[in-house]
C-alpha positions in Angstrom: 11.8 212.3 -0.3 13.8 212.7 -3.5 15.4 216.2 -3.4 16.9 218.2 -6.2 20.4 217.4 -5.3 19.8 213.7 -5.6 18.0 214.2 -8.9 21.0 216.3 -10.2 23.3 213.5 -9.1 21.2 211.0 -11.0 21.2 213.1 -14.1 24.9 213.5 -14.0 25.4 209.7 -13.5 23.1 209.0 -16.4 25.1 211.3 -18.6 28.3 209.5 -17.6 26.8 206.2 -18.6 25.6 207.6 -21.9 29.1 208.9 -22.7 30.5 205.5 -21.9 27.8 203.8 -24.0 26.8 201.5 -21.0 23.5 200.3 -19.6 22.7 199.7 -16.0 20.7 197.0 -14.1 19.8 197.3 -10.4 19.0 194.6 -7.8 17.5 196.1 -4.7 16.4 194.9 -1.4 16.4 197.4 1.5 15.9 200.3 -1.0 12.9 198.7 -2.5 13.6 200.0 -6.0 14.5 203.5 -4.9 17.8 203.5 -6.9 15.9 202.7 -10.1 13.1 205.2 -9.1 15.5 208.1 -8.7 17.3 207.3 -12.0 14.0 206.9 -13.9 12.7 210.1 -12.5 15.0 211.7 -15.1 13.4 212.0 -18.6 15.2 209.9 -21.2 16.7 207.5 -18.6 15.5 204.5 -20.5 18.6 204.5 -22.7 20.7 203.8 -19.6 18.5 202.0 -17.1 18.1 198.6 -18.7 16.0 197.0 -15.8 15.6 196.8 -12.1 15.0 193.9 -9.8 13.2 194.5 -6.5 14.1 191.4 -4.5 12.9 192.4 -1.0 12.3 188.8 0.2 14.8 186.0 0.4 12.6 184.0 -2.0 12.8 186.8 -4.6 16.5 187.0 -4.3 16.7 183.2 -5.1 13.9 183.2 -7.7 14.9 186.3 -9.7 18.7 186.5 -9.1 19.6 182.8 -8.4 21.0 183.7 -5.0 21.6 180.3 -3.3 19.0 179.9 -0.4 21.6 177.9 1.5 24.0 180.9 1.4 21.3 183.2 2.7 20.6 180.7 5.5 24.3 180.5 6.3 25.4 184.2 6.2 22.1 186.1 6.2 20.5 188.2 3.5 22.4 191.3 4.8 25.9 190.3 3.9 28.7 190.9 1.4 28.2 187.4 0.0 24.5 188.0 -0.8 25.2 191.4 -2.2 27.8 189.9 -4.6 25.4 187.1 -5.5 22.7 189.6 -6.2 24.8 191.8 -8.5 26.1 188.7 -10.4 22.5 187.6 -10.8 21.4 191.0 -12.0 24.1 191.1 -14.6 23.5 187.6 -15.8 19.7 188.2 -16.1 19.9 191.5 -17.9 21.3 193.0 -21.1 23.2 195.7 -19.1 26.9 196.1 -19.0 26.9 197.3 -15.4 24.9 196.2 -12.4 24.4 197.5 -8.8 23.0 195.6 -5.9 22.0 196.6 -2.4 20.9 194.7 0.7 20.7 196.0 4.2 18.6 196.9 7.3 16.8 200.2 6.9 15.0 200.0 10.2 13.5 200.9 12.5 13.4 197.3 13.5 15.3 194.2 12.3 18.7 195.1 13.6 20.9 192.9 15.9 24.1 193.4 17.8 26.1 192.1 14.9 23.9 193.5 12.1 22.6 196.9 13.4 20.0 199.1 11.7 21.8 201.1 9.1 24.1 198.3 7.9 24.1 198.2 4.1 26.1 196.2 1.6 26.5 197.5 -1.9 27.9 195.6 -4.8 28.9 196.7 -8.3 30.0 194.7 -11.3 30.8 195.2 -14.9 30.9 192.6 -17.6 34.3 193.8 -18.6 35.7 193.8 -15.1 34.4 190.5 -13.8 35.4 191.2 -10.2 32.6 192.6 -8.0 33.3 195.6 -5.9 31.7 195.3 -2.5 31.2 198.1 0.0 30.0 197.9 3.7 28.3 200.9 5.1 26.7 201.8 8.4 24.4 204.7 7.8 22.8 206.8 10.6 19.3 208.1 10.8 15.8 206.8 10.3 14.5 204.5 7.6 14.3 207.2 5.0 17.8 208.5 5.8 19.3 205.0 5.5 17.6 204.4 2.1 18.6 207.8 0.7 22.2 207.3 1.9 22.2 203.9 0.2 21.1 205.5 -3.1 23.9 208.1 -2.9 26.5 205.5 -2.1 25.2 203.3 -5.0 25.6 206.3 -7.4 29.2 206.8 -6.1 29.9 203.1 -6.6 28.5 203.2 -10.1 30.8 206.2 -10.9 33.8 204.1 -9.6 32.8 201.3 -11.9 33.0 203.7 -14.9 36.6 204.6 -13.9 38.4 201.3 -13.2 
């Protein structure tokens, strides 16, 4: 599932974080910890990866990241608002300087007309920046393809956070 290209991308991202002297926290739903897993597949990644939250259920999003259950009920777990709340929660509950969050519908089921399979929201935030960057993606393919595309997009977002 994790190919050499993705591992090389992770290694390069870790090197960029090391050069910047920054640590990273992740908050993951549809990827189920895959972002953190790819990063921590690289030896020595513990100097960058501060912690990861796998908040697959709505209760976990609320319990671990303080995402308001009323917001989840109002806009749905797969939304820009929840992605932003997740990334803010991850940053607040870690010692990292940068956080990434992802929520989406990897499939094959769970999609609707307004929220189809492949819909993913990513959020990134730095303590220095304060304003979350939110991205909306619609990835094609099966469950694995959507999850891997989410990891690649998260890495790209992380790079963007390093270059404000």
